[in-house]
C-alpha positions in Angstrom: -13.4 -7.3 -7.0 -15.4 -5.7 -4.3 -19.1 -4.6 -4.3 -18.4 -1.0 -5.3 -16.1 -2.0 -8.2 -17.9 -5.2 -9.5 -18.9 -3.9 -12.9 -19.8 -5.9 -16.0 -16.7 -4.7 -17.8 -15.3 -7.6 -19.9 -13.3 -5.2 -22.1 -10.3 -6.2 -24.1 -7.0 -4.4 -23.8 -6.3 -2.3 -26.9 -2.5 -2.6 -26.8 0.6 -2.8 -24.6 3.3 -0.3 -25.1 6.6 0.0 -23.3 7.7 3.6 -22.4 4.8 5.2 -24.3 4.2 8.8 -23.6 0.7 9.4 -22.2 -1.6 11.3 -24.5 -5.2 12.6 -23.9 -7.7 10.6 -26.0 -11.4 10.0 -25.6 -10.9 6.3 -26.5 -7.8 5.3 -24.5 -5.9 5.8 -21.3 -2.5 4.8 -19.9 -1.4 3.0 -16.8 2.3 3.3 -16.2 3.7 0.5 -14.0 6.9 1.2 -12.2 9.1 -1.4 -10.5 11.1 -0.1 -7.6 11.5 -3.4 -5.7 15.2 -3.9 -6.4 14.8 -7.0 -8.5 12.9 -8.2 -11.6 9.1 -8.5 -11.3 6.5 -10.5 -13.2 3.7 -8.0 -13.7 0.2 -9.5 -14.1 -2.8 -7.6 -15.4 -6.4 -8.8 -16.0 -9.5 -7.3 -17.5 -12.6 -7.9 -15.4 -14.3 -11.2 -16.2 -11.3 -12.6 -18.0 -10.5 -16.1 -16.6 -6.8 -15.4 -16.4 -4.5 -12.4 -16.9 -1.4 -11.5 -18.9 2.2 -11.4 -17.8 4.9 -8.8 -18.5 8.4 -9.1 -17.1 9.7 -5.8 -15.7 13.2 -5.1 -14.6 14.0 -3.0 -11.5 13.7 0.7 -12.2 11.8 0.2 -15.4 8.3 1.4 -16.4 5.9 -0.5 -18.5 2.9 1.3 -20.0 -0.4 -0.3 -20.7 -2.5 1.5 -23.3 -6.1 0.5 -22.6 -9.7 1.4 -23.5 -10.9 4.5 -21.8 -13.6 2.6 -20.0 -11.4 -0.4 -19.0 -12.0 -2.3 -15.7 -9.4 -4.6 -14.3 -6.6 -5.3 -11.9 -2.8 -5.2 -11.8 -0.4 -7.2 -9.5 3.2 -8.3 -9.3 5.3 -11.4 -8.3 9.0 -12.0 -8.0 8.6 -15.3 -9.9 5.9 -17.9 -10.7 7.3 -20.8 -8.6 5.0 -20.5 -5.6 1.9 -18.7 -6.9 0.6 -18.4 -10.4 1.7 -15.2 -12.2 -1.4 -15.0 -14.5 -4.0 -14.9 -11.7 -4.3 -13.2 -8.3 -6.7 -14.0 -5.5 -7.6 -17.0 -3.3 -4.7 -19.4 -3.2 -2.6 -16.9 -5.2 -2.5 -13.8 -2.9 -1.1 -10.5 -4.2 -1.4 -6.8 -3.6 -3.8 -5.4 -6.2 -4.3 -2.1 -8.0 -7.9 -2.1 -9.2 -9.5 0.2 -11.7 -12.9 1.0 -13.2 -12.1 3.7 -15.7 -14.5 5.9 -17.7 -14.3 7.8 -20.9 -13.6 11.5 -20.9 -17.3 12.3 -21.5 -18.7 9.9 -18.9 -18.2 9.3 -15.2 -15.0 9.7 -13.2 -12.5 6.9 -12.8 -12.5 4.8 -9.7 -9.4 3.1 -8.3 -8.2 1.3 -5.1 -5.5 -0.6 -3.5 -6.9 -4.0 -2.4 -5.6 -6.5 0.2 -8.9 -8.4 0.3 -7.3 -11.4 -1.5 -4.0 -11.1 0.4 -0.9 -9.1 -0.3 2.8 -9.4 -1.3 4.3 -6.0 -2.2 3.9 -2.4 -1.0 2.0 -0.5 -3.7 0.9 3.0 -4.7 -1.6 4.3 -7.3 -1.5 7.9 -8.3 -3.3 9.8 -11.0 -1.0 11.6 -13.4 -2.7 15.0 -13.6 -1.6 17.3 -16.4 -3.6 20.5 -15.7 -3.2 20.6 -12.0 -5.7 19.9 -9.2 -9.2 21.2 -9.2 -11.2 22.6 -6.3 -12.7 19.2 -5.4 -9.3 17.8 -4.6 -8.9 20.3 -1.9 -12.3 19.2 -0.3 -12.2 15.5 -0.8 -9.2 13.5 0.5 -10.0 10.6 -1.9 -10.4 12.7 -5.0 -7.4 12.6 -7.4 -5.1 11.7 -4.6 -2.7 8.8 -4.3 -3.9 5.6 -2.7 -1.1 3.5 -1.2 0.3 1.1 1.3 4.1 1.7 1.4 4.8 -0.7 4.3 3.1 -4.0 4.4 0.9 -5.0 7.4 2.4 -7.6 9.7 1.1 -11.0 8.4 -0.3 -13.3 11.0 1.7 -16.6 11.2 -1.3 -18.7 10.1 -1.7 -16.7 6.9 2.0 -16.5 5.8 2.9 -18.1 2.5 6.5 -19.2 2.3 8.7 -20.5 -0.6 10.8 -23.6 -0.6 13.6 -22.1 1.6 11.2 -20.5 4.1 11.2 -17.0 2.8 7.9 -15.0 3.1 6.4 -14.4 -0.3 2.8 -13.4 0.4 0.1 -13.1 3.0 -3.1 -15.1 2.4 -6.5 -13.7 3.1 -8.5 -15.1 6.0 -11.2 -16.1 3.4 -8.8 -18.2 1.3 -7.3 -19.8 4.4 -10.4 -20.7 6.3 -13.3 -20.4 3.7 -15.5 -19.0 6.4 -18.6 -17.0 5.2 -17.9 -14.3 7.8 -14.4 -13.7 6.2 -15.5 -14.2 2.6 -18.7 -12.1 2.8 -20.7 -15.0 1.4 -23.8 -16.9 2.5 -25.5 -15.1 5.3 -22.8 -12.5 5.3 -23.1 -11.4 1.7 -24.3 -7.8 2.3 -22.7 -4.7 3.7 -25.0 -4.9 6.7 -24.0 -8.5 7.6 -20.3 -8.6 6.5 -18.3 -6.3 8.7 -14.6 -6.1 9.6 -12.8 -8.9 11.4 -9.5 -9.1 13.3 -7.6 -10.0 10.2 -9.0 -7.0 8.3 -8.5 -4.7 11.2 -4.8 -5.5 11.3 -4.6 -4.4 7.6 -6.6 -1.3 8.2 -4.5 -0.3 11.2 -1.3 -0.3 9.2 -2.7 0.7 5.8 -5.9 2.7 6.3 -6.3 3.4 2.5 -6.3 -0.3 1.4 -9.4 -2.5 1.1 -9.3 -4.9 4.0 -12.5 -6.9 3.4 -15.2 -7.1 0.7 -17.4 -4.2 1.8 -14.7 -1.8 3.0 -15.9 0.8 0.5 -16.2 4.0 2.6 -12.5 4.6 3.1 -10.9 2.7 0.2 -12.5 3.9 -3.1 -10.7 6.8 -4.8 -12.0 8.8 -7.8 -10.5 11.0 -10.4 -10.7 11.9 -14.1 -7.2 11.6 -15.6 -5.7 10.4 -18.9 -3.1 8.4 -17.1 -2.3 6.6 -13.8 0.9 5.3 -12.3 1.1 2.0 -10.3 4.3 1.8 -8.3 5.5 -1.5 -6.7 7.7 -0.9 -3.6 7.3 2.9 -3.6 
């Protein structure tokens, strides 16, 4: 989780409901996860600070709804299967496209969300607020307020970062950090601040093809979106 979204939010999920209709509540919100990839997916979701996530199978064309606490913070990802990478964790040696959230209750701050490829990527992805009452004036002025964040066509993965399955099929692109462990890629050591950790040629390739996605740890300025909504939709392979 990047600097702007690293919150102390070790919050438990309230419940998981399939095909539940979103409803406005001061204590809960909904994230509707839609599979449009043409095959079954294993959906992973994890509350911030949990050691591992939870797995939900999702058939092509189906939607799974998470009912969560209104101030939930966490991430959602998908895999075709769990043979190459773990399904209950994402990041480092288990790369995956991430939908990240730091939500707030109706009476508090706005919600923050982003598409992240910092830890690698494996599927096109889209996050969109499900606005019931229409768009407010701020939406017209701010291109990252209550608007979808997406990467609908994956960046070309460099050969040295490609992760393949047993028959040589591409399944994910590793991050430069997990591949090489270099501080300048990981934003660690002497590079652990926004001033010292800047973009690199791996991150630049991501940003060129998916300008809305997080490409390295301090890529906040163009990648964090905000809204106040009762529900969000995460679409894999939009």
